[in-house]
LONU-625471 format. One record per residue (C-alpha): x, y negated, z negated. Coordinates in steps of 0.25 Angstrom, whole numbers, padded with zeros to 4 digits, always signed. Layout:
// LONU-625471
XYZ
...
END
This chain:
// LONU-625471
-0001+0016-0089
-0008+0013-0099
-0001+0021-0111
+0012+0016-0106
+0005+0001-0110
-0001+0005-0123
+0012+0011-0124
+0019-0001-0124
+0010-0012-0126
+0006-0005-0138
+0015-0008-0149
+0016-0024-0144
+0002-0025-0147
+0002-0018-0160
+0013-0026-0163
+0006-0039-0160
-0003-0034-0168
+0005-0031-0179
+0011-0043-0179
-0001-0052-0181
-0007-0044-0191
+0008-0046-0201
+0007-0062-0196
-0007-0063-0204
-0007-0069-0218
-0015-0059-0222
-0008-0047-0223
-0018-0034-0223
-0014-0020-0227
-0011-0010-0217
-0023-0005-0210
-0032-0016-0214
-0042-0026-0207
-0049-0023-0195
-0047-0011-0184
-0043-0015-0170
-0059-0012-0163
-0045-0010-0148
-0035+0001-0150
-0024-0004-0142
-0026+0005-0130
-0039-0002-0129
-0035-0014-0131
-0024-0013-0119
-0036-0005-0111
-0045-0018-0111
-0034-0028-0107
-0031-0021-0096
-0044-0018-0090
-0046-0033-0094
-0034-0040-0086
-0036-0029-0075
-0050-0029-0072
-0055-0041-0080
-0065-0036-0088
-0070-0046-0097
-0070-0045-0113
-0083-0042-0115
-0082-0030-0105
-0071-0024-0110
-0076-0027-0123
-0089-0018-0120
-0080-0007-0116
-0073-0006-0128
-0083-0008-0136
-0076-0023-0144
-0079-0036-0145
-0075-0043-0134
-0065-0051-0144
-0057-0039-0147
-0056-0037-0132
-0051-0052-0130
-0041-0052-0141
-0037-0036-0135
-0033-0042-0121
-0028-0055-0126
-0017-0045-0135
-0013-0034-0124
-0012-0043-0113
+0000-0052-0116
+0004-0038-0120
+0003-0034-0105
+0006-0048-0100
+0022-0045-0108
+0022-0033-0103
+0024-0035-0089
+0025-0028-0076
+0031-0015-0074
+0035-0015-0061
+0045-0003-0061
+0053+0006-0075
+0061-0005-0081
+0055-0018-0075
+0044-0026-0083
+0041-0040-0076
+0035-0050-0085
+0036-0064-0080
+0034-0069-0066
+0049-0072-0065
+0053-0057-0068
+0044-0054-0057
+0052-0063-0048
+0064-0056-0053
+0059-0042-0050
+0054-0048-0036
+0068-0054-0033
+0075-0041-0035
+0067-0032-0030
+0065-0038-0017
+0050-0038-0018
+0041-0048-0011
+0030-0054-0022
+0017-0056-0019
+0010-0068-0028
-0005-0071-0028
-0016-0079-0037
-0029-0071-0041
-0040-0079-0048
-0047-0072-0058
-0062-0075-0061
-0067-0081-0075
-0076-0089-0083
-0081-0101-0081
-0073-0110-0093
-0084-0117-0104
-0089-0131-0102
-0081-0139-0107
-0069-0130-0107
-0057-0137-0104
-0050-0134-0090
-0065-0128-0085
-0062-0131-0070
-0047-0127-0070
-0054-0112-0068
-0061-0114-0055
-0054-0107-0044
-0054-0117-0031
-0051-0105-0024
-0064-0094-0029
-0071-0108-0035
-0074-0099-0046
-0068-0099-0062
-0055-0091-0062
-0040-0091-0066
-0029-0087-0058
-0016-0079-0057
-0004-0075-0051
+0000-0061-0046
+0012-0058-0042
+0015-0044-0035
+0024-0036-0028
+0022-0035-0014
+0018-0021-0015
+0005-0028-0022
+0013-0022-0036
+0007-0035-0047
+0020-0039-0055
+0015-0054-0062
+0002-0060-0064
+0002-0073-0071
-0009-0080-0083
-0018-0085-0077
-0023-0098-0074
-0037-0104-0070
-0040-0104-0057
-0038-0118-0051
-0024-0117-0051
-0018-0116-0037
-0010-0102-0037
+0003-0112-0030
+0001-0119-0044
-0001-0106-0052
+0012-0100-0048
+0019-0113-0050
+0014-0113-0064
+0021-0099-0066
+0033-0103-0062
+0035-0097-0049
+0040-0104-0043
+0052-0107-0053
+0053-0092-0054
+0057-0093-0037
+0062-0106-0034
+0079-0100-0036
+0075-0090-0042
+0077-0077-0034
+0073-0074-0022
+0061-0066-0020
+0048-0065-0009
+0032-0070-0013
+0021-0070-0006
+0008-0078-0009
-0002-0082-0002
-0005-0097+0002
-0010-0100-0011
+0004-0102-0016
+0012-0110-0003
+0020-0121-0007
+0028-0110-0016
+0039-0106-0004
+0041-0119-0002
+0045-0120-0018
+0052-0106-0019
+0061-0106-0007
+0052-0096+0001
+0053-0084-0010
+0035-0087-0010
+0030-0083+0002
+0016-0090+0006
+0008-0087+0020
+0013-0098+0031
+0006-0112+0030
-0001-0119+0043
+0006-0130+0049
-0007-0133+0060
-0019-0136+0051
-0027-0140+0064
-0028-0133+0078
-0015-0123+0076
-0009-0119+0086
-0012-0104+0091
+0001-0100+0091
+0003-0103+0078
-0010-0098+0072
-0005-0085+0078
+0009-0086+0070
+0001-0093+0056
-0009-0080+0057
+0003-0070+0058
+0012-0076+0045
-0002-0078+0037
-0004-0063+0039
+0009-0060+0038
+0010-0064+0023
-0002-0061+0020
+0000-0044+0023
+0013-0047+0014
+0004-0053+0001
-0008-0044+0005
-0006-0035-0009
-0007-0045-0018
-0021-0048-0013
-0025-0034-0019
-0018-0033-0030
-0022-0046-0036
-0035-0044-0033
-0034-0030-0043
-0023-0035-0054
-0022-0041-0067
-0024-0054-0066
-0022-0060-0080
-0014-0055-0086
-0007-0067-0089
+0007-0061-0087
+0013-0049-0079
+0005-0040-0073
+0007-0026-0078
+0010-0013-0070
END
């Protein structure tokens, strides 16, 4: 897998690097200038570990024996290339956007599952603009949020760019134009939790959420039994995404690679 990524992404990285060098007003002789402390393979590995396990730049710098700024620059260069590469789901089929993922689910007749996940981050410094936007109303901590879309079997298809955690799940989905991609578009079923209630009506029933509780006080016993049975049935159908999101790549800023 790593060898395939190196063979595919490596030439793109070298092309961008050479383009940056040629764009400089001051030209250097071939072979002149400072040498890379990290070869491309190490840059790729550092980026993958950072995205997959959330290892900090300081930790990665110690592992690879370089400065923290070198790791920051490496991740910033490689990450967009991985996002542009997209998610390979089958031979010759690669998904690079949310619209392509929805088209794929429709063409294959498969059910999708969406969920939001939060990643804890450092609190912005005092005086930082919009400092309070990163506080999660659910977990009461500073975090960023991403929306993940998977197959019904749990295979990751898409991971959105991160947003401050104060943004509600349904608001984040709307900002990603999920409603626009679904309304009047291909027939597809997407399972979601209660955080996305309201999207079902806006998308013509394409987004399926848990049943809404009609009786808030003193519900009849027969209603409680039916509601609980429907809630558990919905929860069991989307249970895989809860497990997959916990260990998923959630800071890629684009589609997830396979």
